[in-house]
Biopython code that builds the backbone (N, CA, C, O; Angstrom):
import numpy as np
from Bio.PDB.StructureBuilder import StructureBuilder

atoms = [
    (1, "UNK", "N", (111.679, 72.718, 113.358)),
    (1, "UNK", "CA", (112.651, 72.467, 112.329)),
    (1, "UNK", "C", (113.555, 73.694, 112.248)),
    (1, "UNK", "O", (113.082, 74.827, 112.159)),
    (2, "UNK", "N", (114.819, 73.455, 112.279)),
    (2, "UNK", "CA", (115.779, 74.553, 112.289)),
    (2, "UNK", "C", (116.777, 74.368, 111.156)),
    (2, "UNK", "O", (117.225, 73.254, 110.883)),
    (3, "UNK", "N", (117.119, 75.468, 110.503)),
    (3, "UNK", "CA", (118.093, 75.443, 109.422)),
    (3, "UNK", "C", (119.291, 76.283, 109.822)),
    (3, "UNK", "O", (119.149, 77.364, 110.394)),
    (4, "UNK", "N", (120.461, 75.776, 109.517)),
    (4, "UNK", "CA", (121.688, 76.547, 109.721)),
    (4, "UNK", "C", (121.933, 77.313, 108.428)),
    (4, "UNK", "O", (122.649, 76.849, 107.540)),
    (5, "UNK", "N", (121.321, 78.507, 108.336)),
    (5, "UNK", "CA", (121.361, 79.283, 107.105)),
    (5, "UNK", "C", (122.759, 79.748, 106.734)),
    (5, "UNK", "O", (123.045, 79.970, 105.557)),
    (6, "UNK", "N", (123.629, 79.897, 107.717)),
    (6, "UNK", "CA", (124.986, 80.381, 107.459)),
    (6, "UNK", "C", (125.804, 79.379, 106.652)),
    (6, "UNK", "O", (126.727, 79.770, 105.937)),
    (7, "UNK", "N", (125.479, 78.101, 106.757)),
    (7, "UNK", "CA", (126.263, 77.070, 106.077)),
    (7, "UNK", "C", (125.630, 76.569, 104.782)),
    (7, "UNK", "O", (126.151, 75.640, 104.164)),
    (8, "UNK", "N", (124.505, 77.174, 104.359)),
    (8, "UNK", "CA", (123.868, 76.755, 103.115)),
    (8, "UNK", "C", (124.472, 77.526, 101.944)),
    (8, "UNK", "O", (124.853, 78.690, 102.073)),
    (9, "UNK", "N", (124.549, 76.854, 100.810)),
    (9, "UNK", "CA", (125.054, 77.516, 99.595)),
    (9, "UNK", "C", (123.966, 78.435, 99.048)),
    (9, "UNK", "O", (122.817, 78.373, 99.484)),
    (10, "UNK", "N", (124.330, 79.280, 98.100)),
    (10, "UNK", "CA", (123.361, 80.181, 97.489)),
    (10, "UNK", "C", (122.246, 79.391, 96.815)),
    (10, "UNK", "O", (121.077, 79.764, 96.906)),
    (11, "UNK", "N", (122.607, 78.290, 96.133)),
    (11, "UNK", "CA", (121.599, 77.454, 95.473)),
    (11, "UNK", "C", (120.636, 76.875, 96.504)),
    (11, "UNK", "O", (119.425, 76.874, 96.287)),
    (12, "UNK", "N", (121.160, 76.387, 97.617)),
    (12, "UNK", "CA", (120.303, 75.823, 98.664)),
    (12, "UNK", "C", (119.405, 76.891, 99.284)),
    (12, "UNK", "O", (118.240, 76.627, 99.580)),
    (13, "UNK", "N", (119.942, 78.094, 99.480)),
    (13, "UNK", "CA", (119.146, 79.183, 100.042)),
    (13, "UNK", "C", (118.004, 79.570, 99.094)),
    (13, "UNK", "O", (116.876, 79.793, 99.535)),
    (14, "UNK", "N", (118.300, 79.649, 97.794)),
    (14, "UNK", "CA", (117.268, 79.998, 96.824)),
    (14, "UNK", "C", (116.216, 78.907, 96.721)),
    (14, "UNK", "O", (115.030, 79.200, 96.565)),
    (15, "UNK", "N", (116.638, 77.649, 96.808)),
    (15, "UNK", "CA", (115.700, 76.532, 96.798)),
    (15, "UNK", "C", (114.784, 76.605, 98.015)),
    (15, "UNK", "O", (113.574, 76.412, 97.897)),
    (16, "UNK", "N", (115.356, 76.880, 99.175)),
    (16, "UNK", "CA", (114.577, 77.015, 100.399)),
    (16, "UNK", "C", (113.595, 78.182, 100.286)),
    (16, "UNK", "O", (112.438, 78.069, 100.692)),
    (17, "UNK", "N", (114.063, 79.296, 99.734)),
    (17, "UNK", "CA", (113.215, 80.466, 99.556)),
    (17, "UNK", "C", (112.027, 80.127, 98.643)),
    (17, "UNK", "O", (110.897, 80.533, 98.916)),
    (18, "UNK", "N", (112.283, 79.396, 97.580)),
    (18, "UNK", "CA", (111.227, 79.005, 96.649)),
    (18, "UNK", "C", (110.203, 78.104, 97.332)),
    (18, "UNK", "O", (108.998, 78.288, 97.155)),
    (19, "UNK", "N", (110.668, 77.145, 98.100)),
    (19, "UNK", "CA", (109.761, 76.232, 98.804)),
    (19, "UNK", "C", (108.929, 76.972, 99.837)),
    (19, "UNK", "O", (107.744, 76.678, 99.996)),
    (20, "UNK", "N", (109.530, 77.934, 100.546)),
    (20, "UNK", "CA", (108.793, 78.718, 101.541)),
    (20, "UNK", "C", (107.719, 79.562, 100.850)),
    (20, "UNK", "O", (106.595, 79.654, 101.344)),
    (21, "UNK", "N", (108.052, 80.174, 99.722)),
    (21, "UNK", "CA", (107.085, 80.991, 98.990)),
    (21, "UNK", "C", (105.898, 80.146, 98.529)),
    (21, "UNK", "O", (104.753, 80.587, 98.621)),
    (22, "UNK", "N", (106.164, 78.940, 98.037)),
    (22, "UNK", "CA", (105.084, 78.046, 97.619)),
    (22, "UNK", "C", (104.213, 77.639, 98.802)),
    (22, "UNK", "O", (102.989, 77.595, 98.682)),
    (23, "UNK", "N", (104.831, 77.343, 99.941)),
    (23, "UNK", "CA", (104.085, 76.945, 101.128)),
    (23, "UNK", "C", (103.196, 78.078, 101.617)),
    (23, "UNK", "O", (102.051, 77.849, 102.008)),
    (24, "UNK", "N", (103.714, 79.290, 101.596)),
    (24, "UNK", "CA", (102.927, 80.449, 102.021)),
    (24, "UNK", "C", (101.763, 80.662, 101.054)),
    (24, "UNK", "O", (100.638, 80.929, 101.478)),
    (25, "UNK", "N", (102.034, 80.545, 99.769)),
    (25, "UNK", "CA", (101.002, 80.746, 98.766)),
    (25, "UNK", "C", (99.870, 79.744, 98.852)),
    (25, "UNK", "O", (98.718, 80.096, 98.600)),
    (26, "UNK", "N", (100.166, 78.518, 99.198)),
    (26, "UNK", "CA", (99.125, 77.487, 99.248)),
    (26, "UNK", "C", (98.496, 77.347, 100.633)),
    (26, "UNK", "O", (97.510, 76.627, 100.785)),
    (27, "UNK", "N", (99.043, 78.017, 101.636)),
    (27, "UNK", "CA", (98.543, 77.868, 103.002)),
    (27, "UNK", "C", (97.075, 78.264, 103.114)),
    (27, "UNK", "O", (96.265, 77.506, 103.649)),
    (28, "UNK", "N", (96.727, 79.450, 102.610)),
    (28, "UNK", "CA", (95.355, 79.928, 102.734)),
    (28, "UNK", "C", (94.385, 79.012, 101.996)),
    (28, "UNK", "O", (93.289, 78.743, 102.489)),
    (29, "UNK", "N", (94.776, 78.536, 100.826)),
    (29, "UNK", "CA", (93.919, 77.626, 100.071)),
    (29, "UNK", "C", (93.676, 76.334, 100.840)),
    (29, "UNK", "O", (92.557, 75.821, 100.861)),
    (30, "UNK", "N", (94.719, 75.811, 101.467)),
    (30, "UNK", "CA", (94.565, 74.574, 102.235)),
    (30, "UNK", "C", (93.646, 74.780, 103.422)),
    (30, "UNK", "O", (92.815, 73.919, 103.711)),
    (31, "UNK", "N", (93.776, 75.917, 104.125)),
    (31, "UNK", "CA", (92.930, 76.195, 105.284)),
    (31, "UNK", "C", (91.470, 76.363, 104.844)),
    (31, "UNK", "O", (90.562, 75.849, 105.497)),
    (32, "UNK", "N", (91.245, 77.083, 103.737)),
    (32, "UNK", "CA", (89.887, 77.270, 103.232)),
    (32, "UNK", "C", (89.258, 75.943, 102.831)),
    (32, "UNK", "O", (88.088, 75.701, 103.126)),
    (33, "UNK", "N", (90.023, 75.077, 102.159)),
    (33, "UNK", "CA", (89.488, 73.789, 101.737)),
    (33, "UNK", "C", (89.108, 72.941, 102.942)),
    (33, "UNK", "O", (88.064, 72.288, 102.942)),
    (34, "UNK", "N", (89.952, 72.949, 103.968)),
    (34, "UNK", "CA", (89.663, 72.185, 105.172)),
    (34, "UNK", "C", (88.391, 72.709, 105.841)),
    (34, "UNK", "O", (87.553, 71.921, 106.279)),
    (35, "UNK", "N", (88.246, 74.023, 105.922)),
    (35, "UNK", "CA", (87.060, 74.620, 106.535)),
    (35, "UNK", "C", (85.814, 74.277, 105.714)),
    (35, "UNK", "O", (84.774, 73.943, 106.281)),
    (36, "UNK", "N", (85.912, 74.356, 104.402)),
    (36, "UNK", "CA", (84.785, 74.036, 103.539)),
    (36, "UNK", "C", (84.381, 72.573, 103.680)),
    (36, "UNK", "O", (83.191, 72.262, 103.727)),
    (37, "UNK", "N", (85.345, 71.685, 103.745)),
    (37, "UNK", "CA", (85.046, 70.265, 103.942)),
    (37, "UNK", "C", (84.316, 70.035, 105.264)),
    (37, "UNK", "O", (83.371, 69.248, 105.323)),
    (38, "UNK", "N", (84.751, 70.721, 106.326)),
    (38, "UNK", "CA", (84.103, 70.580, 107.626)),
    (38, "UNK", "C", (82.665, 71.106, 107.585)),
    (38, "UNK", "O", (81.760, 70.498, 108.157)),
    (39, "UNK", "N", (82.464, 72.233, 106.909)),
    (39, "UNK", "CA", (81.119, 72.793, 106.794)),
    (39, "UNK", "C", (80.194, 71.888, 105.984)),
    (39, "UNK", "O", (79.027, 71.712, 106.334)),
    (40, "UNK", "N", (80.718, 71.318, 104.902)),
    (40, "UNK", "CA", (79.909, 70.410, 104.089)),
    (40, "UNK", "C", (79.528, 69.160, 104.881)),
    (40, "UNK", "O", (78.408, 68.664, 104.767)),
    (41, "UNK", "N", (80.455, 68.661, 105.675)),
    (41, "UNK", "CA", (80.177, 67.483, 106.506)),
    (41, "UNK", "C", (79.092, 67.797, 107.533)),
    (41, "UNK", "O", (78.184, 66.992, 107.738)),
    (42, "UNK", "N", (79.178, 68.944, 108.171)),
    (42, "UNK", "CA", (78.174, 69.332, 109.175)),
    (42, "UNK", "C", (76.806, 69.502, 108.518)),
    (42, "UNK", "O", (75.793, 69.090, 109.084)),
    (43, "UNK", "N", (76.767, 70.103, 107.335)),
    (43, "UNK", "CA", (75.500, 70.276, 106.624)),
    (43, "UNK", "C", (74.895, 68.919, 106.282)),
    (43, "UNK", "O", (73.683, 68.740, 106.403)),
    (44, "UNK", "N", (75.724, 67.953, 105.853)),
    (44, "UNK", "CA", (75.232, 66.602, 105.552)),
    (44, "UNK", "C", (74.662, 65.938, 106.793)),
    (44, "UNK", "O", (73.645, 65.248, 106.717)),
    (45, "UNK", "N", (75.312, 66.140, 107.943)),
    (45, "UNK", "CA", (74.820, 65.561, 109.195)),
    (45, "UNK", "C", (73.427, 66.092, 109.533)),
    (45, "UNK", "O", (72.610, 65.389, 110.127)),
    (46, "UNK", "N", (73.171, 67.332, 109.147)),
    (46, "UNK", "CA", (71.876, 67.959, 109.420)),
    (46, "UNK", "C", (70.856, 67.709, 108.313)),
    (46, "UNK", "O", (69.711, 68.149, 108.413)),
    (47, "UNK", "N", (71.267, 67.003, 107.259)),
    (47, "UNK", "CA", (70.351, 66.647, 106.187)),
    (47, "UNK", "C", (70.237, 67.675, 105.084)),
    (47, "UNK", "O", (69.248, 67.684, 104.350)),
    (48, "UNK", "N", (71.215, 68.531, 104.951)),
    (48, "UNK", "CA", (71.204, 69.562, 103.914)),
    (48, "UNK", "C", (72.489, 69.499, 103.111)),
    (48, "UNK", "O", (73.428, 68.775, 103.443)),
    (49, "UNK", "N", (72.496, 70.288, 102.036)),
    (49, "UNK", "CA", (73.754, 70.533, 101.344)),
    (49, "UNK", "C", (74.193, 71.938, 101.741)),
    (49, "UNK", "O", (73.375, 72.756, 102.159)),
    (50, "UNK", "N", (75.449, 72.204, 101.612)),
    (50, "UNK", "CA", (75.962, 73.527, 101.946)),
    (50, "UNK", "C", (75.344, 74.583, 101.032)),
    (50, "UNK", "O", (75.093, 75.705, 101.470)),
    (51, "UNK", "N", (75.098, 74.242, 99.781)),
    (51, "UNK", "CA", (74.474, 75.175, 98.839)),
    (51, "UNK", "C", (73.061, 75.537, 99.295)),
    (51, "UNK", "O", (72.643, 76.687, 99.155)),
    (52, "UNK", "N", (72.329, 74.573, 99.836)),
    (52, "UNK", "CA", (70.980, 74.860, 100.334)),
    (52, "UNK", "C", (71.024, 75.821, 101.522)),
    (52, "UNK", "O", (70.184, 76.715, 101.634)),
    (53, "UNK", "N", (71.981, 75.640, 102.388)),
    (53, "UNK", "CA", (72.066, 76.476, 103.584)),
    (53, "UNK", "C", (72.556, 77.889, 103.288)),
    (53, "UNK", "O", (72.132, 78.843, 103.939)),
    (54, "UNK", "N", (73.427, 78.022, 102.329)),
    (54, "UNK", "CA", (73.982, 79.336, 102.025)),
    (54, "UNK", "C", (73.193, 80.071, 100.956)),
    (54, "UNK", "O", (73.364, 81.278, 100.781)),
    (55, "UNK", "N", (72.328, 79.358, 100.235)),
    (55, "UNK", "CA", (71.573, 79.970, 99.161)),
    (55, "UNK", "C", (72.376, 80.090, 97.884)),
    (55, "UNK", "O", (71.894, 80.656, 96.903)),
    (56, "UNK", "N", (73.581, 79.574, 97.877)),
    (56, "UNK", "CA", (74.427, 79.625, 96.684)),
    (56, "UNK", "C", (74.248, 78.339, 95.903)),
    (56, "UNK", "O", (74.187, 77.253, 96.479)),
    (57, "UNK", "N", (74.167, 78.466, 94.610)),
    (57, "UNK", "CA", (74.045, 77.301, 93.755)),
    (57, "UNK", "C", (75.412, 76.944, 93.203)),
    (57, "UNK", "O", (76.197, 77.840, 92.890)),
    (58, "UNK", "N", (75.715, 75.681, 93.076)),
    (58, "UNK", "CA", (77.000, 75.299, 92.475)),
    (58, "UNK", "C", (77.072, 75.781, 91.034)),
    (58, "UNK", "O", (76.052, 75.909, 90.357)),
    (59, "UNK", "N", (78.271, 76.041, 90.582)),
    (59, "UNK", "CA", (78.469, 76.528, 89.216)),
    (59, "UNK", "C", (77.946, 75.519, 88.214)),
    (59, "UNK", "O", (78.229, 74.325, 88.310)),
    (60, "UNK", "N", (77.179, 76.011, 87.249)),
    (60, "UNK", "CA", (76.643, 75.120, 86.220)),
    (60, "UNK", "C", (77.651, 75.010, 85.090)),
    (60, "UNK", "O", (78.346, 75.967, 84.748)),
    (61, "UNK", "N", (77.708, 73.841, 84.535)),
    (61, "UNK", "CA", (78.596, 73.623, 83.405)),
    (61, "UNK", "C", (77.903, 74.113, 82.144)),
    (61, "UNK", "O", (76.722, 73.840, 81.927)),
    (62, "UNK", "N", (78.639, 74.834, 81.322)),
    (62, "UNK", "CA", (78.088, 75.319, 80.072)),
    (62, "UNK", "C", (78.167, 74.214, 79.030)),
    (62, "UNK", "O", (79.177, 73.522, 78.904)),
    (63, "UNK", "N", (77.084, 74.066, 78.294)),
    (63, "UNK", "CA", (77.099, 73.076, 77.232)),
    (63, "UNK", "C", (77.603, 73.726, 75.951)),
    (63, "UNK", "O", (77.489, 74.936, 75.759)),
    (64, "UNK", "N", (78.143, 72.920, 75.111)),
    (64, "UNK", "CA", (78.671, 73.426, 73.848)),
    (64, "UNK", "C", (77.522, 73.912, 72.980)),
    (64, "UNK", "O", (76.442, 73.320, 72.984)),
    (65, "UNK", "N", (77.746, 74.974, 72.246)),
    (65, "UNK", "CA", (76.730, 75.517, 71.358)),
    (65, "UNK", "C", (76.519, 74.577, 70.172)),
    (65, "UNK", "O", (77.454, 73.946, 69.680)),
    (66, "UNK", "N", (75.284, 74.506, 69.736)),
    (66, "UNK", "CA", (74.946, 73.659, 68.599)),
    (66, "UNK", "C", (75.188, 74.452, 67.325)),
    (66, "UNK", "O", (74.884, 75.643, 67.259)),
    (67, "UNK", "N", (75.727, 73.799, 66.331)),
    (67, "UNK", "CA", (76.001, 74.454, 65.045)),
    (67, "UNK", "C", (74.690, 74.855, 64.385)),
    (67, "UNK", "O", (73.755, 74.059, 64.290)),
    (68, "UNK", "N", (74.639, 76.103, 63.932)),
    (68, "UNK", "CA", (73.434, 76.610, 63.279)),
    (68, "UNK", "C", (73.671, 76.857, 61.787)),
    (68, "UNK", "O", (72.759, 76.710, 60.974)),
    (69, "UNK", "N", (74.904, 77.233, 61.437)),
    (69, "UNK", "CA", (75.246, 77.534, 60.050)),
    (69, "UNK", "C", (76.447, 76.693, 59.627)),
    (69, "UNK", "O", (77.315, 76.370, 60.437)),
    (70, "UNK", "N", (76.477, 76.342, 58.330)),
    (70, "UNK", "CA", (77.592, 75.566, 57.793)),
    (70, "UNK", "C", (78.157, 76.272, 56.563)),
    (70, "UNK", "O", (77.416, 76.861, 55.775)),
    (71, "UNK", "N", (79.463, 76.203, 56.413)),
    (71, "UNK", "CA", (80.151, 76.770, 55.263)),
    (71, "UNK", "C", (79.802, 75.925, 54.038)),
    (71, "UNK", "O", (80.027, 74.715, 54.051)),
    (72, "UNK", "N", (79.254, 76.535, 52.975)),
    (72, "UNK", "CA", (78.900, 75.733, 51.792)),
    (72, "UNK", "C", (80.117, 75.091, 51.122)),
    (72, "UNK", "O", (79.995, 74.032, 50.507)),
    (73, "UNK", "N", (81.276, 75.717, 51.234)),
    (73, "UNK", "CA", (82.481, 75.158, 50.619)),
    (73, "UNK", "C", (83.062, 74.022, 51.444)),
    (73, "UNK", "O", (83.725, 73.136, 50.905)),
    (74, "UNK", "N", (82.813, 74.044, 52.766)),
    (74, "UNK", "CA", (83.334, 73.013, 53.653)),
    (74, "UNK", "C", (82.309, 72.791, 54.760)),
    (74, "UNK", "O", (82.342, 73.501, 55.765)),
    (75, "UNK", "N", (81.401, 71.833, 54.609)),
    (75, "UNK", "CA", (80.320, 71.630, 55.581)),
    (75, "UNK", "C", (80.808, 71.302, 57.001)),
    (75, "UNK", "O", (80.041, 71.423, 57.955)),
    (76, "UNK", "N", (82.059, 70.894, 57.147)),
    (76, "UNK", "CA", (82.585, 70.627, 58.487)),
    (76, "UNK", "C", (82.883, 71.923, 59.226)),
    (76, "UNK", "O", (83.033, 71.917, 60.448)),
    (77, "UNK", "N", (82.970, 73.031, 58.503)),
    (77, "UNK", "CA", (83.236, 74.347, 59.080)),
    (77, "UNK", "C", (81.893, 74.959, 59.467)),
    (77, "UNK", "O", (81.142, 75.401, 58.597)),
    (78, "UNK", "N", (81.586, 74.988, 60.759)),
    (78, "UNK", "CA", (80.280, 75.451, 61.218)),
    (78, "UNK", "C", (80.402, 76.638, 62.155)),
    (78, "UNK", "O", (81.481, 76.969, 62.646)),
    (79, "UNK", "N", (79.246, 77.274, 62.389)),
    (79, "UNK", "CA", (79.175, 78.410, 63.316)),
    (79, "UNK", "C", (77.851, 78.332, 64.043)),
    (79, "UNK", "O", (76.826, 78.015, 63.441)),
    (80, "UNK", "N", (77.865, 78.621, 65.344)),
    (80, "UNK", "CA", (76.663, 78.525, 66.161)),
    (80, "UNK", "C", (75.763, 79.748, 66.058)),
    (80, "UNK", "O", (74.621, 79.715, 66.518)),
    (81, "UNK", "N", (76.257, 80.818, 65.466)),
    (81, "UNK", "CA", (75.483, 82.049, 65.406)),
    (81, "UNK", "C", (75.805, 82.972, 66.563)),
    (81, "UNK", "O", (75.251, 84.067, 66.664)),
    (82, "UNK", "N", (76.691, 82.537, 67.428)),
    (82, "UNK", "CA", (77.118, 83.349, 68.570)),
    (82, "UNK", "C", (78.531, 83.834, 68.342)),
    (82, "UNK", "O", (79.341, 83.165, 67.700)),
    (83, "UNK", "N", (78.813, 85.003, 68.876)),
    (83, "UNK", "CA", (80.168, 85.523, 68.783)),
    (83, "UNK", "C", (80.434, 86.146, 67.418)),
    (83, "UNK", "O", (79.516, 86.441, 66.652)),
    (84, "UNK", "N", (81.685, 86.330, 67.150)),
    (84, "UNK", "CA", (82.116, 86.981, 65.912)),
    (84, "UNK", "C", (81.781, 86.130, 64.687)),
    (84, "UNK", "O", (81.980, 84.915, 64.689)),
    (85, "UNK", "N", (81.277, 86.773, 63.657)),
    (85, "UNK", "CA", (80.924, 86.049, 62.428)),
    (85, "UNK", "C", (82.195, 85.558, 61.748)),
    (85, "UNK", "O", (83.167, 86.306, 61.640)),
    (86, "UNK", "N", (82.199, 84.317, 61.291)),
    (86, "UNK", "CA", (83.358, 83.833, 60.541)),
    (86, "UNK", "C", (83.416, 84.497, 59.168)),
    (86, "UNK", "O", (82.399, 84.937, 58.632)),
    (87, "UNK", "N", (84.594, 84.558, 58.626)),
    (87, "UNK", "CA", (84.808, 85.213, 57.328)),
    (87, "UNK", "C", (83.941, 84.584, 56.239)),
    (87, "UNK", "O", (83.350, 85.298, 55.428)),
    (88, "UNK", "N", (83.861, 83.250, 56.214)),
    (88, "UNK", "CA", (83.079, 82.579, 55.178)),
    (88, "UNK", "C", (81.612, 82.983, 55.246)),
    (88, "UNK", "O", (80.953, 83.081, 54.211)),
    (89, "UNK", "N", (81.087, 83.219, 56.456)),
    (89, "UNK", "CA", (79.695, 83.621, 56.613)),
    (89, "UNK", "C", (79.483, 85.035, 56.061)),
    (89, "UNK", "O", (78.528, 85.279, 55.323)),
    (90, "UNK", "N", (80.362, 85.949, 56.417)),
    (90, "UNK", "CA", (80.265, 87.330, 55.930)),
    (90, "UNK", "C", (80.418, 87.390, 54.409)),
    (90, "UNK", "O", (79.698, 88.136, 53.746)),
    (91, "UNK", "N", (81.342, 86.616, 53.857)),
    (91, "UNK", "CA", (81.546, 86.603, 52.416)),
    (91, "UNK", "C", (80.331, 86.035, 51.685)),
    (91, "UNK", "O", (79.964, 86.515, 50.613)),
    (92, "UNK", "N", (79.706, 85.003, 52.276)),
    (92, "UNK", "CA", (78.522, 84.408, 51.654)),
    (92, "UNK", "C", (77.377, 85.414, 51.644)),
    (92, "UNK", "O", (76.661, 85.516, 50.648)),
    (93, "UNK", "N", (77.192, 86.150, 52.719)),
    (93, "UNK", "CA", (76.143, 87.171, 52.760)),
    (93, "UNK", "C", (76.433, 88.281, 51.759)),
    (93, "UNK", "O", (75.518, 88.777, 51.101)),
    (94, "UNK", "N", (77.700, 88.677, 51.639)),
    (94, "UNK", "CA", (78.081, 89.739, 50.704)),
    (94, "UNK", "C", (77.878, 89.304, 49.252)),
    (94, "UNK", "O", (77.634, 90.139, 48.380)),
    (95, "UNK", "N", (77.977, 88.004, 48.994)),
    (95, "UNK", "CA", (77.804, 87.509, 47.628)),
    (95, "UNK", "C", (76.328, 87.285, 47.271)),
    (95, "UNK", "O", (76.012, 86.836, 46.169)),
    (96, "UNK", "N", (75.430, 87.600, 48.211)),
    (96, "UNK", "CA", (74.006, 87.527, 47.898)),
    (96, "UNK", "C", (73.286, 86.349, 48.510)),
    (96, "UNK", "O", (72.067, 86.257, 48.365)),
    (97, "UNK", "N", (73.969, 85.441, 49.187)),
    (97, "UNK", "CA", (73.284, 84.316, 49.819)),
    (97, "UNK", "C", (72.596, 84.813, 51.085)),
    (97, "UNK", "O", (73.026, 85.784, 51.708)),
    (98, "UNK", "N", (71.528, 84.130, 51.444)),
    (98, "UNK", "CA", (70.820, 84.505, 52.668)),
    (98, "UNK", "C", (71.326, 83.648, 53.825)),
    (98, "UNK", "O", (71.883, 82.569, 53.618)),
    (99, "UNK", "N", (71.125, 84.143, 55.039)),
    (99, "UNK", "CA", (71.535, 83.385, 56.230)),
    (99, "UNK", "C", (70.769, 82.065, 56.301)),
    (99, "UNK", "O", (71.312, 81.052, 56.744)),
    (100, "UNK", "N", (69.502, 82.078, 55.863)),
    (100, "UNK", "CA", (68.693, 80.850, 55.906)),
    (100, "UNK", "C", (69.264, 79.770, 54.991)),
    (100, "UNK", "O", (69.147, 78.580, 55.284)),
    (101, "UNK", "N", (69.883, 80.184, 53.879)),
    (101, "UNK", "CA", (70.448, 79.196, 52.949)),
    (101, "UNK", "C", (71.713, 78.540, 53.523)),
    (101, "UNK", "O", (72.145, 77.491, 53.046)),
    (102, "UNK", "N", (72.299, 79.166, 54.546)),
    (102, "UNK", "CA", (73.522, 78.621, 55.155)),
    (102, "UNK", "C", (73.224, 77.781, 56.401)),
    (102, "UNK", "O", (74.135, 77.204, 56.995)),
    (103, "UNK", "N", (71.951, 77.714, 56.794)),
    (103, "UNK", "CA", (71.578, 76.948, 57.994)),
    (103, "UNK", "C", (71.847, 75.469, 57.800)),
    (103, "UNK", "O", (71.752, 74.935, 56.695)),
    (104, "UNK", "N", (72.184, 74.826, 58.898)),
    (104, "UNK", "CA", (72.476, 73.391, 58.891)),
    (104, "UNK", "C", (71.192, 72.622, 58.734)),
    (104, "UNK", "O", (71.208, 71.392, 58.703)),
]
sb = StructureBuilder()
sb.init_structure("model")
sb.init_model(0)
sb.init_chain("A")
sb.init_seg("    ")
for serial, (resi, resn, name, xyz) in enumerate(atoms, 1):
    if name == "N":
        sb.init_residue(resn, " ", resi, " ")
    sb.init_atom(name, np.array(xyz, "f"), 0.0, 1.0, " ", f" {name:<3s}", serial, name[0])
structure = sb.get_structure()
């Protein structure tokens, strides 16, 4: 494929430049995906999964945390006990309530 760059407008040249940059950026990903697909197919032919052969486990999906505490003023406002304490939880503790009294 050949382009007559001398006769293209600035807009056409910039469009071409953008398309070339995208193609270069995705080239390695496409080659890796093709190689991975071929390896997975070969592993299946041999009766294995690629994860079994490489010792790598597929990424596990994280499950959502279960609510452990509920806001007494708004029971729909919950907290799992992980991460930063919500303001309502800190205020309830400061006012003398116990964490056990806020449990769901």
